[in-house]
N, C-alpha and C positions, 0 to 999 in steps of 0.2 A: 528615555527608556534605557535601562541598564542592560548592557550587552554581556552575556556570560562568556567565560574564558574560551569555550570551544568555538563560539562565533567570532570572537576576536582573533583567534588563531586562523580561522578560515579567511577572514578579511585581510589579515597581514600577509598570508601566503599568496592570496590573489593579487594584492598590490605589488608583490615581488615577482609575480608571474610564475610561481611554483605550482606545478600540477599536483593534485592530491585527490585521494579517495576519502569520502566522509560517510560514516555510518552512524545515524542518529536514532536512538531508541525512542519509543513513544513517550516515556516519562522524562526523557532527556537527563537520565541519571548516569548513563555510561556511554557518552558519545565517543566515537573513535575518528580521529583526523590523521591520516597517514599520507606522507608524500609518496607519489607514485614511484619515484626513484628508489625508495626503500623497498617497495614491493617487488620491483623489477630486479633489483640487485641483491636483495637478501630475502631468500625464500623461507627463512626461519619461522615467520608468522604463519605461513601456509595459506594465507588469505588469497582467494581467487575471485575474480569478478568478470562479468561481461555486461557492458552497457552499450547497446547498439553496436557501433563499430569500434568502440574503445574497449579492449579486453586484455586480461592478463592470463587467460586460460588457454590450454591446448586441448582440442577435442579428442575424445577417445572412442573406442569401439564398444562402449558399454551397451548391454542389451536392455530390453524393456524391463521395467521394474514391477514385480508382483508383491503385494502386501495384503494384510488384513487390518481391519480397524475396529476400535472400540470407542464409539462416539459417546458424548454426553447423553444421558437418558432424556427422553422426551419430558419426563416429570421435572428434571432439573432445568431443562430449557424453559418449560412452561412457567416455572417459578420466576425466572429472570424476566421472561416475556411479560408476565402479569405486573411486575414491578415497573417495567417501562411504560405499559399502558396506564398505570396509575399516575406516573409522572406526566404523561401526555395529557391526561384528563385534568391534572392540577395546573396545567399551563407551564410546566417547568421545561418541557422540550416538545418539539413537534416532529423530530426525526432523530433517532438514536441508533447507531450501528452496534448491534449486540453480537458479541463474539465468544466462542468457546473452543476448548481443546478437544482433539480426538487422538487417542493413543494409537500409534502405528506399530504393527507387529510384522516382523520378518523383513525389515528393510536392510538393504546393503549399506555400505558406508556413505556418509554425506558426500564424500569426494566422488563416488560412483554416481550418486544421484545428480550432482552438479554436472558431471560429464555428459549424462544421457538426456537430461531434460531439455526441452525446446521452449525457450521464452526470450523475449527481448531484453529482459533485465534479470541477471543471475548473480548471486553472491554466495560464497562459501567461506565461513569463518570456523576453523577447526575447533572442536570442543564446545561450540555454541549452537550454530544453526546453519541451514542452507535455505535459500530463498530463490524462487523462480517467478518473478512478478510480471503480469501482463500490463500493469498500470503505470504509465509515466506520471511523475508528479509535476515538476516544473523543468523547463529547459530555458536557458538564457543564451541568446546568440545575437551579437551586434546590437546590444541594447534593448532587444525585444524579449520579454518574458512570456512564456506560454505554459498553460496547464491543461490537463486532459482528464477531468473527473470521469470515473467509470462507475455507473450506478444503474443496475437493472440486469437481471440474469434469467435465462430460460433454457430448458432442454431443447436443443436444436432439432431433435427427432419428433417433437410434437407437431401435429398438423398446423400449418400456417404459423409456425413459431415466431417468425420475425414480425408479422402483422399483429399477432397476439401480444407480443411484448410491447410494441409501439402503441397499441390501443389500450393497454391496461392502465386504468385511471390511477391506481396506487403507484405504479411504476412511473407514470407521467409526473405525478406530484412529487415523488421522492427525487426524481432526477432534476426537476425544476428547482427544488429546494437546494440541492447540492450545487447546481450551476450558479444560483444566486449567491450562495455562501462563498464559493470560490471566486466569483466575480468581485464580490466585496473584499475578499482577502487580497486579491491582486491589486485592488485600488489603494491598499495601504502602501505599496511600494512602487506603483506605476500609475500612469495617466492614460487616457483614451483607451480604457479597457473595453473590449468588444467580445461578443460571442461569435466566433468565426464559423463554427459548424455545430449544429444542435442535434443531439440524439442520433448519432450514426452507429451502425451495428458492426461488430467484429465477431469472428468465430474462433473459438478455442477448442482444440481437440484433446481428448483424454483417452486413456486406454479403454474405458468403458462407455463413454458417450461424448457427444460434442455439445458445447454450450454457446449460446449467443449472449453477448454482453453489449450494453449500450453506453456510449461515451459522448462527450462534447468537447469542443476545442475553444479555449478562451485565451486572449492575448492582450498585452498592454506594453506601453513604452516606459521603461524604467525611469523613475525620478532620478535627478542628478545625485541626490544624497545617497542613493543605493547603487549607483554605478560602481562596478568592481568591488562590491561588498556582499559576496554570496552568503557569508555567515550572518550578517545583519538581516538579509532577506529571509533566510531560513528561520531565524529567530522570530521574525514578524509573522510568518505564515504557518508555522507548526503549532499544534499537530494538524495533519492533513484533514481538510473538511470532509472529504469523501468517505473517511473511515471513522468519523466522530459523529457529526450531526449538527443540529441547529436548535437554538442558539449555541454556538460552540462552547463557550466557557462553562455554562451551566451543564451542558450535555456531557462534557468531559468529567465533571464532578460526579454526575450520575453513573457514568461508565465505571469509574473507580469504585463506587459504592455497590453497584449491581453485579458486575462480572465477578467470577469466582477467583480470579487471580490477576496480578499485574500483567500488562501486555508485554513488557520488556521490549525486545526489538520488533516484535510483530506490530504491524501498522506504523512503524517508524519510517524513516526515509534513508535511502543511500544513493550516492551518486558520485560523479567525477567532475572536477574542475580541471580542464586540460591546459591551463595557462592563459586561456582567453575566454572560452565558453564553458557552459555547464549543462549537464544532463542528469536527471535523477528519477527515481522510481519510489513508489509506495511499497513497503515491504509486506505485501499480502502474499499468500501462497508460501507460507514459511513453516519449516519443520525444525523444532528445537530439541536439543539434547538435555535431558534431566537425569543425571546419573546414568543408569543403564537403560533408561526408557526414552522413547521418542514420541513427540506430540506435534500434531499438525493443528494450526489455528485457522479458523474460518468463521464467517458471520455474515450478517446482512442488515439492511436498514429496516427499522420498525417505525411505522406510522399508525395513526388511529384506524386506518383501513386494514392493517395487517391481520392475517390469520395465523395462529401459532403453528398449526400443522404444516402450512405452506412455507413459513419461514424456517422451521426446523428442517424441512427437506432441502432448502437452499443451503443450510449449513452443511448437510451431508453431501450434497452435489459438488460443493466446492473442495471437498477432500479428494484431490487427485494429483497425480504426477504426470505431466504431459510428456509424451514420447517425442 
């Protein structure tokens, strides 16, 4: 397996114990690997991040953010949805994460958004995007690799929302597919892969509503050949299975053909290697800058049980800025 230059750089710095930030776009056409010392000592780049306890940002007193949105029309969404169902019926995929852009009107600066949002994983890259992700990708600590696929969302205000989400057959099948995909992915780089916790619920608050999301925890023991090689690990695992689908290779080809635009940094991965351990997140909940306009990316998994109106509503529900 040929290792690309960005992965070689990550492996080299890890071997030398050099802490770094990595920002890997979905198509892996514009990866950024930056020593943490450069970010701490030279603020010219303006990049700021927060990854659990590792952060380069200083909190501010920014206020709640108000905005209006212009989503993709249902007719446009239906067209892509129908293409996905056609591919499912042809046997080319059985789960595809279909994503679209929503134009955001009346936003403050990305820096203000970064300061005010509440999320375990945040990243601000001036002139490009801001991301506030609830979804961890992989962590590596003392030779153990862990991943936490997130799949399944419901409005928390609905009656018996948690029980409804857990009982939904479509959501059960979708989650099982992603867990199986991520378990197989971890098996590429580790042994004794186990599902440590299956379908647990977490709550995410937004200014307009609260959402319940379903996740699982999977872990494995890194193979010797991947020890201290985070770049090689990322090269083997990307793109993230929770935001693509299965089977992964063919589904990624379909995503490229069906979605209206390249994903860019949306659904890529960012994280930090601190000199010994690694933590990372999937870049969902991302707002990107396109000239003078701003767009939020969102989507959801499509299976043969999916209903277009429900999936479209999920795309809309995920357009939020957490307070």
